N, C-alpha and C positions, 0 to 999 in steps of 0.2 A: 489512437488520433486520427485514421482513418474516415472512420467514421461518422467526425465532429466535420472532418474536413469535407464531406457527402454531402451533409447536409448545409454548411456555410455555400458550397461550391452549387447545390439547389438556391437556396435563395440570392444568390449573385444574379440566374439566370434571370430568376421571379421578379428580381429590381429592371432591374435591364429590360424587362417585358411593359414594365413598370410605366419607367423613364421616358419611351418611347412613344407612349399614348398621352392623344393631345390636352388632354383634359388636366395632365398634371401641368403642363404650361400654366394653368388659368394661377394658378397660387405661387409665386415666385419664391417664397420661402419655403413651404415645403417639397418643391425641387428641387432649392440649394440644397436642403435639407440629405434630404433624399439623392442626389449624386452626391454628396462628402458620402456618403454611406457604402456606393456604391466602388467610389475612387477605394476607398476603404479594406473592401473587400475583392473590389478587382484584383489586387496585388497578392494579396494570400490567394485565389484562385490558381492569378495565372503562376505562381510557384505550384501548388499544386500540383495540373495538370502539367511542369514540368518533368515536375520530380517522377507520376504514375506515367509517362511516356519513358522516362532514360528507365523505371522498374521494366515497362513491358518489354524495350528497346534489348535488353540486359538479361534476360526470359528468353526471347526470342533467339535472339544471339548465343545464348547456351543451348537449345532446343535445335539449332541448325549445326553444332560440334558433333551430333551423334548423327547425322543426315551426309554430314563432310568424305566426298569420295573419294578425296586426296590429301595430300598432305600441304597443298597451294592454299588451299578451299578453306582447311584447319588452322594457319599463320593467319590469315587473313580475318576469320571470325574470333581470332583469338587474340587478335589486335583491337578489333571493334572492343572484344568483351574487357579489356582495359583500359582503356579511355572510357567506353562509363561506368569500369567502377572509380576512375578514377575523378570524375563529374560530381556523381550521386553524392557518396556523404557531404563534401559542399552544399548541393543544394536540400539533402534534407535537412540540415543545422539553418541553412537561413531561412525556411518553412519553418522548422521549429519558431524561429525567432520570432517572428511573424504571429506566431499564433501565446505571444505571450500577453497578456490581459494590458493592455496599451494603458499608460495615466489618460485619466478623462481630461486631462488639460492639455494633452497632446496639441492637439487639432487650434489651440486658443492662439490670441494673439499676445504680443507682452509687455509690459511696461519695463523699460533699462532704466536701472539707476545710474548711473557712475558718480563716484564722489572721490578727492583725491584725498589721501591719507598722511604717512607719512613722507614728507620731504620738501613741505616747503616751495617754491614757484613748482624747484623739476616736478613735484609730482600733480601738481595743475594740471604744466604741460602734456605730460606721460597722458594723463584722464582724459584732455583734447584729442587725443592722440587711436586711444583705444575705441573715445566715442565714432573720428574717425574711420578706423577703420571695421567697426559694425556697422557704420553708414554704406562702406565699399563690400562689405559681406550682405548684406540685405539688396543691395544691386542686383550680386553675383545669384540671389535664389528668384528674384522677381519679387520680392516686399514690397511694401510702403514702408519709409522711419521719416518721421517726423519728432521732432527736436521740440518738447511743448515747453520747456525751462530749463534756462543752463546758468547759473551767476560766472563770470567769467570773470578774470583778475587783471586786466585791462595791460596783457601783457601778453597773449593767445593761450594764455592758458585755462580753465575754469574749474572751479570750486568745486562743482556738482551740478549735475542733469539731467533733467529728464526724459525721455523719449518714446514714444509706440511705435512700434513696428508690428505692421497687418502684412497678412499673408496667408499661406497655406503652409498646418505646420509646421510653423516659427515655432512653438512652445516646446516641439519635441525636440529641436536641435541648441533653443537655446539655454535652455536648460542648464548647461552644463557649461554655462560662463559665468556661472555666479562665484564669488569668493575675491579672497584678493588675489591681484595682479600685480606681480613685484618689476619694477625694472632697474635694471644694473647697466650705469654707463656716465659718460662724461656727462655732465651737467656744460651748458655755455660759459656760464658766469665762473665755471672752473680754470683756473689759472696753470695753473699744475700739473692739469691731465689725470686727475687722482679719481675713481672713478666712485661713484655716491649710489648708494642704494636706494630707491623710496618707493613708495606702495601706493594703490588706491583702492576702495572696494564697490567692484558691481553688483548689483541683484538686480534678477531677471525673474517676474511678478505675470503671472497669468492672470490675463485680462477678469476681471468681476463682472458676468452680467447684472444686470439688478434681478433677475430672478435668484441669484446666487446668496446675492447681499441684502440681505433689508434694512436699510437703514432709516431709521426714526428721524425727519423731519425737526424733532423737538428735538433733541438731540447734538443739532448743530448751532455755532453758531460760526453767523457769514460777517466777513471782513471787508471792505472795500475801498481800494487807498488809491494815489497816482503810481504810475508805475517808473520804475528809474533804469537808468543806466547806470555803468559804471564809475566806481566813484560818488555814484548817487544826482547822475545827470539828468536832468527831464526828460522823460519821454514823450508827454506825452501830460496835460491837464487836466486829462477829462478823469473821474474815475474809477477805470476798468479795470485795474489789478483784484483779483481776489485771493482774498481767504478765507479758507475753511477750520474747522479745527473739530474735531467726532469729541464733544468733549466726558462721555464716557472712559474711550479709551487715551482720550491726549494725542491720536492723533493731528499733525496741521500737515496743508498742506496749501501750498500758495499755486497762483499762474499768473502770469500778465503777459508772456507770449502775444496773444491778440489785441486788438485795441479794442475789441469788444467785449463787456463785464459777462455778458448769455455765453459767449463761447470761448470765457476761459473759468469760469462757474462749467460748466458742461467738461470741461479737462480736469481740470482740479477734481469733479465729481468719479469720474473714471479712474484717475489715482487713488483716491481716497479709497475706491470699492478694492480695490486688487489690495491697497495695501490689507484692511481689517481682513478680506481675503483672508491672508497669511500669519495675521495673527491671530483668528481661524483655526489655522491650521497648528498652530503656535503649541494652541491646548490641547490638543486632537494628543500631539505627540508625546505630551508632556515636556513640553521644552520650556526655559525659563523666562519670563517674561520678557528680558533684555536682550533675547541673546534674536535672531532670526533663521526662521527654518531654512537651513542647508537644501539646494536643488541634490548636491551630492557628496559622499565623502561622513566625516563623521556628525557632521551634525548643525556644525557652529561655522558661520560664515567667515569669521578673522582669520580662519585654516588656508594658507596661504598653498593656493592651486597651481599658479601658472611664472616662471620668472623667462623676464624677456632681457637678453644679455645683450648691449647694441658689438658692444666694441669684440664679441665671435662672432656676434650674424648666428645670435643661436635663440631659440627659446622651448622650453621644458615645461613640461607637464607631469607636475612633477604627483597625482592621483596615481597615473600608468606606467608612469618614469619610461614614458617616448618626448626623444629631442630631435630638432629638426636644424638646421644651419642654413633655412633660409627665412631669418627673420623683417628681412627687409619684402621678400612677399607676403609673409602673415598678417605685416600691418597693412595690407593694399590692399585686406579682408580675404585670401586667400586662408579660411579656416578648416576648408573639408576635410580634411586627412584628420586634423585633432578629433571632429565634433563628429567624426565614422570613429576612430577608433575610440573614442570615449562611450559610445552607442553603446559596439561593441561590447565592447568591456562592460558594461554596467547588465546587457542582456543576459550575456554571459554569466555575471552574478543570480540576476532574475531566474534562470535555470535550472543553475546546478540549487538554488534555495528548494522551490519550488520541487527539487528532483528531489530531495533532502526531507522534504517532508510530507512526500506520497510514502 
C-alpha cells in the first residue's frame, strides 16, 4: 500500500509543478481538469504524510525510551507513545478509505427529482419542504441549486420538481438521498389531531455530458406549447415550453421554466441525458426496466430510507439505524451528520468487500 502511496505523492508533486507553469493557464479547460485532479490527489497525500509522520514520531519516541536516563523522562516518552498510538489507527483507517476507488460520477453535478407519493396534499407539502431542505443544504456546501421545473398544487405544495445542483463533489454527497422519504405528522387539515403518514420519492441522477450519452436527433420528438401556471392559468402566449420525447426509450421531459424556447430545450436535454444514462446503468446491473437504479440499499427505489417524525422532532435513517432528535435543524439543511455517517458506512462496506476479494 505504501509503495502505491509513494507513487501518488510523486504524481501529486509533479502536478503541483505543472499547474504553476504559465503555459497551462492558456487552456482553462485543461487547467480546470488538472486542478480537480490535483485536489483529489492532495487529499490522499495530505493524509499519507500525516500517517507517515505519526509512524516516524512513534518509532522515534520508542527509540528514545532506551536512551532515557530516569523514570521521569521515560514517563514523558510513554505519554507521547500512548498519544500517538491513539491517533495512528484512526488516521490509517481514513487513509484506507481515501484509497478506495471512487465512483466516476462522484464529482459530477446532479439532477434532483422530487415527487409526491402517498398522502395527497400532505405529501405535496412535504415535497416542497424537502426541496427547500436541499436548497438550504446546497447553500451550506457552496453549491448552486436551480429549480428547473416544478408542478405546484396551488396550496404551497408541489406534485413534482426537477432541480439542477452544481458544485464540487455534489454527487458524492447527494447520492445517498435517493429513495422514499416518509413523514409522520398531524396535517393542518386534521381536526382530531391524528398523525398521518405520507411519502415522497427522491431521485438523484448524476448529470450526463454529451460525450457520456449519445443521442440521435432522429430519435427525438420535440413539441412546443404555451407554458401555464397552476390551474391552467396562462403564463405567456408564446410557444416557449418544450416537451422532448425519446422515442426508443419512451422517456419524456417537459420544461417551461424559461421564457426562451432555446433555454427550455437546453435544460430538457440535460435532464434527458441524465435519465437515459440511468436507464443504461439499469441494463448493466440487470435490473428490471420498470425499476430505477438505487444509489444505496437493495436496489429498489421504493425502499423507505428515512422517516421524519415531527411530533417527536425525530429523523431516522433506516439504512444505518441512525436517529437524531433535531428534525427542525435537518429541515433547515443540516444534513452533514447523516451524509458523513452514510459515506463512512458504505466506504466500510467497500473496504470489507475488497478485503474478502483479496
